[in-house]
C-alpha positions as CSV (number, residue, x, y, z in Angstrom):
1,M,33.7,27.5,-4.4
2,I,30.0,28.0,-3.3
3,Y,28.9,27.2,-6.9
4,K,30.9,23.9,-6.9
5,E,29.5,22.9,-3.6
6,Q,26.0,23.6,-4.8
7,K,26.7,21.8,-8.0
8,G,28.0,18.8,-6.1
9,K,25.0,18.9,-3.7
10,L,22.6,19.0,-6.7
11,M,24.4,16.2,-8.4
12,G,24.1,14.1,-5.2
13,E,20.4,14.9,-4.9
14,R,19.8,14.0,-8.5
15,K,21.5,10.7,-8.2
16,S,19.7,9.9,-5.0
17,H,16.4,10.9,-6.6
18,E,17.0,8.8,-9.7
19,S,17.9,5.8,-7.6
20,D,14.8,6.1,-5.4
21,L,12.6,6.7,-8.4
22,K,14.0,3.6,-10.2
23,E,13.5,1.5,-7.1
24,R,10.0,2.8,-6.6
25,I,9.0,2.2,-10.3
26,G,10.5,-1.3,-10.1
27,L,8.5,-2.1,-6.9
28,M,5.3,-0.7,-8.5
29,D,5.9,-2.8,-11.6
30,K,6.5,-5.9,-9.5
31,I,3.2,-5.4,-7.6
32,A,1.3,-4.5,-10.8
33,S,2.6,-7.6,-12.5
34,K,1.8,-9.9,-9.6
35,H,-1.7,-8.6,-9.1
36,K,-2.5,-7.7,-12.7
37,I,-3.0,-4.0,-11.9
38,E,-2.9,-1.4,-14.6
39,L,0.0,0.9,-13.9
40,S,-0.1,4.6,-15.0
41,L,3.2,6.6,-14.9
42,T,4.2,10.1,-16.1
43,Q,7.0,10.1,-18.8
44,T,9.1,13.3,-19.1
45,Q,10.6,13.8,-22.6
46,A,14.2,14.8,-22.3
47,S,14.2,17.1,-25.3
48,T,11.1,19.2,-24.6
49,G,10.5,18.6,-20.9
50,I,6.8,17.8,-21.7
51,E,5.2,15.4,-19.4
52,T,3.0,12.7,-21.0
53,Q,0.8,10.2,-19.3
54,Q,1.7,6.6,-20.3
55,T,-0.5,3.6,-19.4
56,Y,1.0,0.2,-20.0
57,A,0.4,-3.4,-19.0
58,T,3.5,-4.8,-17.3
59,T,3.7,-8.0,-19.4
60,S,7.1,-7.4,-21.0
61,R,10.2,-5.9,-19.5
62,V,13.7,-5.6,-20.9
63,S,16.8,-4.3,-19.0
64,L,18.9,-1.8,-21.0
65,G,21.9,0.0,-19.5
66,G,20.5,-0.2,-15.9
67,N,17.2,1.4,-17.0
68,T,14.1,-0.8,-17.2
69,T,12.1,-0.4,-20.5
70,F,8.5,-1.4,-20.4
71,T,6.8,-2.4,-23.6
72,A,3.0,-2.1,-24.0
73,G,1.7,-2.7,-27.6
74,D,3.8,-0.6,-29.9
75,T,4.9,1.8,-27.2
76,T,8.2,1.5,-25.4
77,V,8.6,3.6,-22.2
78,D,12.0,4.2,-20.6
79,T,12.0,4.6,-16.8
80,A,15.0,6.9,-17.1
81,H,12.5,9.6,-18.2
82,M,9.8,8.4,-15.8
83,T,8.5,10.4,-12.9
84,V,6.0,9.2,-10.3
85,S,3.7,12.2,-9.7
86,A,1.3,12.5,-6.7
87,E,-1.6,11.8,-9.0
88,D,0.1,8.6,-10.2
89,M,0.7,7.5,-6.6
90,E,-2.9,8.3,-5.7
91,V,-4.2,6.2,-8.7
92,F,-1.9,3.4,-7.9
93,E,-2.9,3.4,-4.2
94,K,-6.6,3.4,-5.1
95,A,-5.9,0.4,-7.4
96,L,-4.1,-1.4,-4.6
97,K,-6.9,-0.6,-2.1
98,T,-9.5,-1.8,-4.6
99,K,-7.5,-5.1,-5.2
100,E,-7.1,-5.5,-1.4
101,E,-10.9,-5.1,-0.8
102,D,-11.6,-7.5,-3.6
103,L,-9.3,-10.1,-2.1
104,R,-10.7,-9.6,1.4
105,D,-14.3,-9.8,0.1
106,G,-13.4,-13.0,-1.8
107,L,-11.8,-14.5,1.3
108,Q,-14.8,-13.6,3.5
109,N,-17.2,-15.0,0.9
110,F,-15.2,-18.2,0.8
111,K,-15.2,-18.4,4.6
112,D,-19.0,-17.8,4.8
113,K,-19.7,-20.3,2.1
114,S,-17.4,-22.9,3.8
115,R,-19.1,-22.2,7.1
116,E,-22.5,-22.7,5.6
117,E,-21.5,-25.8,3.9
118,E,-20.0,-27.1,7.1
119,D,-23.1,-26.3,9.1
120,E,-25.3,-28.0,6.4
121,V,-23.1,-31.1,6.4
122,Q,-23.1,-31.1,10.2
123,N,-26.9,-30.9,10.3
124,I,-27.2,-33.8,7.8
125,L,-24.7,-35.8,9.9
126,N,-26.6,-35.1,13.1
127,D,-29.9,-36.2,11.6
128,L,-28.3,-39.4,10.3
129,T,-26.6,-40.0,13.7
130,G,-29.9,-39.6,15.5
131,K,-31.7,-42.0,13.1
132,Q,-28.9,-44.5,13.5
133,R,-29.1,-44.3,17.3
134,H,-32.8,-44.9,17.2
135,V,-32.4,-47.9,14.9
136,E,-29.6,-49.3,17.1
137,A,-31.8,-48.9,20.2
138,D,-34.8,-50.6,18.6
139,R,-32.5,-53.4,17.3
140,E,-31.0,-53.9,20.8
141,K,-34.4,-54.2,22.4
142,L,-35.6,-56.7,19.8
143,M,-32.4,-58.8,20.3
144,K,-33.0,-58.7,24.1
145,Q,-36.5,-59.8,23.7
146,Q,-35.4,-62.6,21.3
147,R,-32.8,-63.8,23.9
148,E,-35.4,-63.8,26.7
149,A,-37.8,-65.8,24.6
150,K,-35.1,-68.4,23.8
151,R,-34.2,-68.8,27.5
152,E,-37.9,-69.2,28.4
153,L,-38.3,-71.8,25.6
154,Q,-35.2,-73.7,26.9
155,N,-36.5,-73.7,30.5
156,I,-39.8,-75.1,29.4
157,T,-38.2,-77.8,27.3
158,S,-35.9,-78.8,30.2
159,Q,-38.7,-79.0,32.8
160,S,-40.8,-81.1,30.6
161,S,-38.0,-83.5,29.9
162,S,-37.0,-83.8,33.6
163,R,-40.5,-84.7,34.6
164,S,-40.8,-87.5,32.1
165,R,-37.5,-89.1,33.3
166,L,-37.4,-89.2,37.1
167,H,-34.7,-91.6,38.6
168,K,-33.5,-92.6,42.1
169,N,-30.5,-90.3,41.9
170,D,-32.8,-87.4,41.4
171,I,-34.8,-88.4,44.5
172,D,-31.5,-88.6,46.5
173,D,-30.4,-85.2,45.3
174,A,-33.7,-83.7,46.2
175,K,-33.5,-85.1,49.7
176,R,-30.0,-83.7,50.2
177,A,-31.1,-80.4,48.9
178,A,-34.1,-80.4,51.3
179,A,-31.7,-81.1,54.2
180,R,-29.4,-78.3,53.1
181,Y,-32.2,-75.9,52.8
182,A,-33.4,-76.9,56.3
183,R,-30.0,-76.2,57.7
184,E,-29.8,-72.9,56.0
185,R,-33.3,-72.0,57.4
186,D,-32.2,-72.9,60.9
187,E,-29.0,-70.8,60.6
188,A,-31.0,-67.9,59.2
189,N,-33.5,-68.1,62.1
190,Q,-30.6,-68.0,64.5
191,D,-28.9,-65.0,62.7
192,P,-28.9,-61.8,64.8
193,R,-29.8,-59.8,61.7
194,I,-33.1,-61.7,61.4
195,K,-34.9,-58.6,62.7
196,S,-33.0,-56.0,60.4
197,I,-33.4,-58.0,57.3
198,P,-37.2,-57.3,57.0
199,L,-36.5,-53.6,57.4
200,E,-33.8,-53.7,54.6
201,I,-36.3,-55.6,52.5
202,S,-38.9,-53.0,53.2
203,K,-36.5,-50.2,52.2
204,I,-35.4,-52.0,49.1
205,S,-39.0,-52.6,48.2
206,E,-39.8,-49.0,48.7
207,R,-36.8,-47.9,46.6
208,M,-37.9,-50.3,43.9
209,R,-41.4,-48.8,43.9
210,S,-39.9,-45.3,43.8
211,I,-37.7,-46.4,40.8
212,Q,-40.7,-47.9,39.1
213,V,-42.5,-44.6,39.5
214,E,-39.5,-42.7,38.2
215,L,-39.2,-45.1,35.3
216,E,-42.8,-44.6,34.4
217,E,-42.2,-40.8,34.6
218,D,-39.1,-41.2,32.5
219,K,-41.0,-43.3,30.0
220,T,-43.4,-40.5,29.6
221,T,-40.6,-38.0,29.3
222,L,-38.8,-40.1,26.8
223,S,-42.0,-40.4,24.8
224,Q,-42.3,-36.6,24.8
225,L,-38.6,-36.2,23.9
226,R,-38.9,-38.7,21.1
227,R,-41.7,-36.7,19.7
228,C,-39.5,-33.6,19.7
229,S,-36.3,-35.4,18.8
230,D,-35.6,-32.9,16.1
231,I,-35.0,-30.2,18.7
232,S,-32.8,-32.6,20.7
233,N,-30.8,-33.4,17.6
234,E,-30.4,-29.7,16.9
235,I,-29.2,-29.2,20.5
236,S,-26.7,-32.0,20.1
237,M,-25.6,-30.7,16.8
238,L,-25.1,-27.2,18.2
239,E,-23.2,-28.5,21.2
240,R,-20.9,-30.5,19.0
241,Q,-20.4,-27.5,16.7
242,K,-19.8,-25.3,19.8
243,E,-17.2,-27.8,21.1
244,G,-15.5,-27.8,17.7
245,D,-15.5,-24.0,17.6
246,V,-14.0,-23.9,21.1
247,E,-11.4,-26.4,20.1
248,G,-10.6,-24.4,17.0
249,L,-10.4,-21.2,19.0
250,K,-8.0,-22.7,21.5
251,D,-5.9,-24.3,18.6
252,T,-5.7,-20.8,17.0
253,I,-4.5,-19.3,20.2
254,S,-2.0,-22.1,20.7
255,D,-0.7,-21.8,17.1
256,N,-0.1,-18.1,17.5
257,S,1.1,-18.2,21.1
258,F,4.6,-16.9,20.1
259,L,3.1,-13.6,18.6
260,L,0.6,-13.3,21.5
261,Q,3.3,-13.7,24.1
262,K,5.7,-11.4,22.2
263,F,3.3,-8.5,22.3
264,D,2.0,-9.3,25.8
265,A,-1.5,-10.2,24.4
266,Y,-2.0,-13.8,25.5
267,P,-5.7,-14.2,26.5
268,T,-6.9,-15.9,29.7
269,L,-10.1,-17.7,28.9
270,R,-12.6,-18.2,31.7
271,G,-16.0,-19.9,31.5
272,D,-17.6,-20.3,28.1
273,N,-18.2,-16.6,27.3
274,Y,-15.1,-15.5,25.4
275,V,-16.5,-12.5,23.6
276,N,-15.5,-9.8,26.2
277,T,-12.0,-11.3,26.6
278,I,-11.4,-11.5,22.8
279,E,-12.9,-8.0,22.2
280,T,-10.6,-6.5,24.8
281,L,-7.7,-8.4,23.2
282,A,-8.7,-7.2,19.7
283,D,-8.8,-3.5,20.9
284,N,-5.3,-3.8,22.5
285,V,-3.8,-5.4,19.4
286,R,-5.3,-2.9,17.1
287,I,-4.0,0.0,19.3
288,K,-0.5,-1.6,19.4
289,H,-0.6,-2.1,15.6
290,E,-1.6,1.5,14.9
291,N,1.0,2.9,17.3
292,T,3.7,0.6,15.9
293,R,2.7,1.5,12.3
294,E,3.0,5.2,13.1
295,E,6.4,4.6,14.7
296,S,7.5,2.6,11.7
297,D,6.3,5.4,9.3
298,R,8.2,8.0,11.4
299,A,11.3,5.8,11.5
300,S,11.1,5.2,7.7
301,E,10.8,9.0,7.1
302,E,13.7,9.7,9.4
303,L,15.7,6.9,7.6
304,A,14.8,8.4,4.2
305,Q,15.8,11.9,5.3
306,L,19.0,10.6,6.7
307,Q,19.8,8.6,3.6
308,Q,19.1,11.7,1.5
309,T,21.4,13.8,3.7
310,I,24.1,11.2,3.6
311,G,23.7,10.9,-0.2
312,E,24.0,14.6,-0.6
313,K,27.1,14.8,1.6
314,S,28.6,11.7,0.0
315,A,28.1,13.2,-3.5
316,L,29.6,16.5,-2.3
317,L,32.5,14.7,-0.7
318,S,33.1,12.7,-3.9
319,H,32.9,15.9,-6.0
320,N,35.4,17.6,-3.6
321,K,37.8,14.7,-3.8
322,R,37.7,14.7,-7.6
323,S,38.2,18.5,-7.6
324,L,41.1,18.1,-5.1
325,E,42.8,15.6,-7.3
326,T,42.4,17.8,-10.3
327,L,43.8,20.9,-8.5
328,K,46.7,18.9,-7.1
329,A,47.6,17.8,-10.6
330,R,47.4,21.4,-11.8
331,E,49.5,22.5,-8.8
332,A,52.1,19.9,-9.6
333,A,52.2,21.0,-13.2
334,L,52.7,24.6,-12.2
335,C,55.7,23.6,-10.0
336,A,57.5,22.0,-13.0
337,D,61.0,23.2,-13.7
338,D,60.0,25.0,-16.9
339,R,57.1,26.9,-15.2
340,G,57.0,30.3,-13.5
341,V,57.0,29.1,-9.9
342,Q,60.4,27.4,-10.1
343,K,61.7,30.2,-12.3
344,I,60.9,32.8,-9.6
345,R,62.5,30.6,-6.9
346,R,65.7,30.4,-9.1
347,V,65.6,34.2,-9.5
348,I,65.4,34.7,-5.8
349,N,68.4,32.4,-5.2
350,A,70.4,34.2,-7.9
351,V,69.6,37.7,-6.6
352,R,70.5,36.6,-3.1
353,N,73.8,35.2,-4.2
354,F,74.6,38.2,-6.5
355,E,73.9,40.8,-3.8
356,H,75.8,38.8,-1.2
357,Q,78.9,39.0,-3.5
358,Q,78.4,42.5,-5.0
359,L,77.1,44.6,-2.1
360,D,79.7,46.2,0.2
361,T,77.7,45.1,3.3
362,G,77.3,41.5,2.0
363,V,73.6,41.7,3.3
364,T,70.6,41.5,1.0
365,V,66.9,42.3,1.7
366,V,65.8,39.4,-0.6
367,Q,64.6,36.4,1.5
368,N,63.8,32.9,0.3
369,D,60.0,33.3,0.9
370,M,59.9,36.8,-0.5
371,E,56.7,37.6,-2.4
372,P,57.1,38.1,-6.2
373,Q,55.5,41.5,-6.0
374,K,58.0,42.7,-3.5
375,L,60.8,41.1,-5.5
376,L,59.7,43.1,-8.5
377,E,59.8,46.3,-6.5
378,H,63.3,45.5,-5.3
379,L,64.5,44.7,-8.8
380,T,63.0,47.9,-10.2
381,E,64.6,49.9,-7.4
382,R,68.0,48.3,-8.2
383,I,67.6,48.9,-11.9
384,G,66.8,52.6,-11.1
385,E,70.0,52.9,-9.1
386,Y,72.2,51.4,-11.7
387,S,70.6,53.3,-14.5
388,A,71.6,56.7,-13.0
389,E,75.2,56.4,-14.2
390,D,77.3,59.6,-14.3
391,T,79.2,60.6,-17.6
392,P,82.2,63.0,-17.8
393,E,80.0,65.6,-19.4
394,S,77.4,65.3,-16.6
395,I,80.1,65.6,-14.0
396,A,81.4,68.8,-15.7
397,R,77.9,70.2,-15.8
398,T,77.4,69.5,-12.2
399,M,80.7,71.2,-11.3
400,K,79.6,74.3,-13.3
401,K,76.3,74.4,-11.5
402,L,78.2,74.2,-8.1
403,K,80.4,77.1,-9.2
404,K,77.3,79.1,-10.3
405,M,75.6,78.3,-7.0
406,S,78.7,79.7,-5.1
407,K,78.2,83.2,-6.5
408,V,75.8,85.5,-4.6
409,K,74.6,88.2,-7.0
410,G,72.8,91.4,-6.4
411,S,69.6,92.7,-8.0
412,G,71.7,94.3,-10.8
413,G,73.5,91.1,-11.6
414,Q,76.8,92.1,-9.9
415,I,78.6,89.4,-7.8
416,L,78.3,90.3,-4.1
417,D,80.0,87.4,-2.5
418,I,81.5,83.9,-3.0
419,I,80.0,81.1,-0.7
420,C,80.4,77.4,-0.3
421,P,77.5,75.8,-2.3
422,C,77.3,73.0,0.4
423,C,77.4,74.9,3.7
424,Q,76.6,78.5,2.5
425,R,79.7,79.8,4.3
426,S,81.4,82.9,2.8
427,M,84.9,82.3,1.5
428,D,87.9,84.5,1.5
429,T,90.2,85.0,-1.5
430,N,92.4,82.0,-0.9
431,E,89.4,79.8,-0.3
432,V,87.8,81.1,-3.5
433,M,91.0,80.3,-5.5
434,M,91.2,76.9,-3.9
435,F,87.5,76.3,-4.7
436,D,87.8,77.3,-8.3
437,A,90.9,75.1,-8.8
438,T,89.1,72.2,-7.2
439,M,86.1,72.7,-9.5
440,E,88.3,72.9,-12.5
441,S,90.2,69.7,-11.5
442,L,86.9,67.8,-10.9
443,S,85.6,69.0,-14.3
444,D,88.7,67.9,-16.2
445,P,88.1,64.4,-17.7
446,I,91.8,63.6,-17.4
447,R,92.4,64.8,-13.9
448,S,88.9,64.4,-12.2
449,E,88.9,61.7,-9.6
450,L,85.1,61.5,-9.9
451,I,85.2,60.8,-13.6
452,Q,88.0,58.2,-13.2
453,T,86.3,56.4,-10.3
454,D,83.0,56.3,-12.3
455,Q,84.7,55.0,-15.4
456,A,86.4,52.2,-13.4
457,S,83.0,50.8,-12.2
458,V,80.9,51.5,-15.3
459,G,81.4,47.9,-16.7
460,K,80.5,46.3,-13.5
461,N,77.4,48.4,-13.1
462,R,76.2,47.8,-16.6
463,S,76.6,44.0,-16.0
464,A,74.5,44.3,-12.8
465,L,71.9,46.4,-14.6
466,R,71.5,43.7,-17.3
467,N,71.2,41.0,-14.6
468,Y,68.5,42.9,-12.8
469,E,66.6,43.7,-16.0
470,T,66.7,40.0,-17.0
471,W,65.5,38.9,-13.6
472,R,62.7,41.5,-13.6
473,K,61.6,40.2,-17.0
474,I,61.6,36.6,-15.8
475,V,59.6,37.4,-12.7
476,S,57.1,39.5,-14.7
477,Q,56.6,36.7,-17.2
478,S,56.3,34.1,-14.4
479,M,53.7,36.1,-12.4
480,P,50.6,34.5,-14.0
481,D,51.9,31.0,-13.1
482,Y,52.7,32.1,-9.6
483,L,49.3,33.7,-9.1
484,D,47.6,30.6,-10.5
485,H,49.8,28.4,-8.2
486,T,48.9,30.6,-5.2
487,R,45.2,30.5,-6.0
488,I,45.2,26.7,-6.6
489,T,47.2,26.2,-3.4
490,N,44.6,28.1,-1.4
491,E,41.8,26.1,-3.0
492,V,43.6,22.8,-2.3
493,N,44.0,23.8,1.3
494,D,40.3,24.7,1.5
495,L,39.2,21.5,-0.2
496,E,41.4,19.4,2.0
497,V,39.7,21.0,5.0
498,S,36.3,20.4,3.4
499,V,37.1,16.8,2.6
500,S,38.4,16.1,6.1
501,N,35.3,17.8,7.7
502,G,33.1,15.8,5.3
503,E,34.6,12.5,6.2
504,D,34.4,13.4,9.9
505,E,30.7,14.2,9.5
506,L,29.9,11.1,7.4
507,K,31.3,8.6,9.9
508,P,28.9,9.2,12.8
509,M,26.0,9.7,10.3
510,Q,26.7,6.3,8.7
511,D,26.7,4.8,12.2
512,E,23.4,6.6,12.8
513,L,22.1,5.3,9.5
514,S,22.9,1.7,10.4
515,A,21.1,2.1,13.7
516,A,18.2,3.8,12.0
517,K,18.0,0.9,9.5
518,D,17.9,-1.6,12.3
519,K,15.2,0.3,14.1
520,A,13.1,0.8,10.9
521,D,13.5,-2.9,10.0
522,E,12.5,-3.9,13.6
523,L,9.5,-1.6,13.6
524,Q,8.4,-2.7,10.2
525,N,8.7,-6.4,11.2
526,D,6.7,-5.7,14.4
527,A,4.1,-3.8,12.4
528,S,3.9,-6.7,10.0
529,E,3.6,-9.3,12.8
530,L,1.0,-7.1,14.5
531,R,-1.0,-6.9,11.3
532,Q,-0.8,-10.7,11.1
533,L,-1.8,-10.9,14.8
534,L,-4.7,-8.5,14.2
535,D,-6.0,-10.8,11.5
536,V,-5.7,-13.7,13.9
537,V,-7.5,-11.8,16.7
538,N,-10.3,-10.8,14.3
539,R,-10.8,-14.5,13.4
540,L,-10.8,-15.3,17.2
541,R,-13.4,-12.6,17.7
542,D,-15.5,-14.1,14.9
543,D,-15.1,-17.6,16.5
544,A,-16.0,-16.2,20.0
545,N,-19.1,-14.5,18.5
546,R,-20.1,-17.7,16.8
547,I,-19.6,-19.7,20.0
548,A,-21.7,-17.2,21.9
549,E,-24.4,-17.3,19.3
550,K,-24.5,-21.2,19.4
551,T,-24.6,-21.0,23.2
552,R,-27.6,-18.7,23.0
553,Q,-29.2,-21.0,20.4
554,V,-28.6,-24.0,22.7
555,A,-30.2,-22.2,25.6
556,S,-33.1,-21.1,23.4
557,K,-33.6,-24.7,22.2
558,R,-33.5,-26.0,25.8
559,D,-36.2,-23.5,26.8
560,E,-38.2,-24.6,23.8
561,L,-37.6,-28.3,24.8
562,S,-38.7,-27.6,28.4
563,V,-41.9,-26.2,27.1
564,M,-42.6,-29.2,24.8
565,A,-41.3,-31.7,27.4
566,P,-41.7,-30.0,30.8
567,S,-40.8,-33.2,32.7
568,A,-37.4,-33.4,31.0
569,E,-36.3,-30.2,32.9
570,G,-34.1,-29.1,30.0
571,R,-32.4,-32.5,29.5
572,D,-32.1,-33.8,25.9
573,L,-33.1,-37.3,24.6
574,K,-29.6,-38.8,24.9
575,S,-29.1,-37.8,28.6
576,M,-32.6,-39.0,29.4
577,E,-32.0,-42.4,27.8
578,M,-28.8,-42.8,29.8
579,D,-30.6,-41.9,33.0
580,F,-33.4,-44.3,32.1
581,D,-31.0,-47.2,31.5
582,A,-29.1,-46.5,34.7
583,K,-32.4,-46.6,36.8
584,N,-33.5,-49.7,35.0
585,N,-30.2,-51.4,35.8
586,E,-30.6,-50.4,39.4
């Protein structure tokens, strides 16, 4: 029984191992094919058990009988005889890490190259924009001067023409205008604000002089700034790049808001220095990713262990069920009418019926559930009883022995007394004569009641003896079938208990397996999302560092600009031009 259980367990482990191995080799082949990685596996030859290292390119694959056959050159390798050793896994893992590093390096180089090209294009665009703005400003000034010149030329032409053609209507208009101006003068002289107006005029004049001074200073500053316009252009370019980076950083946060909120990692941005906030965010996400990955690995290990345990128990249960069906078939065959079990049962019924009819008491010790061993003992005992049949000669000899036993002889052989051979009582002469006559009568085949009675039942006893001998022979010949039936019945009972217990054990384990799968899938999904989020956070950290670097560069350029144009007080050319235009308009 233990050997069968161990065999079933080993068969289950073997099937589980072969399934896991086939799945692992298929996954390794898929990865190797996708990323063009050379895959090295260990092939075990079934006939010799010798392990050989086979290296092949996963370019051709044929499915045969559920086993995947890889073809590399002239060599065909069957995964049914493949094993994935620790060395194979180490080599494959190193190849994957090398491929991952190459891909990451390529991605980083592409990003760096793209960023450099973007910065170069932005610099060129800023230079062209600055030059365009200068050209447009010069063009606007020239057009303004052209319009003023045209207006002045028109005024001169109009005045010269009006002087040459003076009419009466013009004189009347002039008189009316003079009268209107006189009225306005009188009204103004009578206005109560006549005294405050000169003060307002004085203030306005003073403000105009102040603005003129500021304009002269701004002209000087603008002249200095135009001389260092390259630095101003760089400041403008850096600020635009910074604004674009800030916008990109916020867009990245917005695009990944679901993952950030899911893992309670949504950042709160304050001010324009995001480095500390993003660094803290990156540390938290990295810690969460490491913890989740460890939990996922533990859950995967527990799941694999549980799957292995369930696989072993399922294999053992299937083996026990098959064994149970086989034993039940053998048990049914042993219970056929022509086999020993039914023959013994028929013998028991026959003995019971015979003894009920033949025995004087009508009671038999044979029961329906009597063990065959005890039945054999009973039959043997009955055969012994019926075999001890008395013949007339044996009865005569018995009588002679009784007569001899009744004589008490002395040491010389003389008869001293006659006693009863049964009770050892001395007999008198009459009793001795009666005793001798009785012995003679019992010894006579014609007159003996004992001989007559025995001869009357001799046929009946011989028939019973033949029956008992026949029954004993049947039982003896049927004992191997009965013993096999008893052994198989015990094994069936044990296997039924084992199958029932196995099914009872498997049900909660399968529920546990389902829960473990859900947990492992959830943790694996979380780990994958955290890995994705960690990449996002690393990009955010790079963006934050780039924004901080550009902020530092802008501050440095402004300091440089304040040295080269101290009157600008850190303002760039564009802001100075806007201030100058505003003051000029005022």
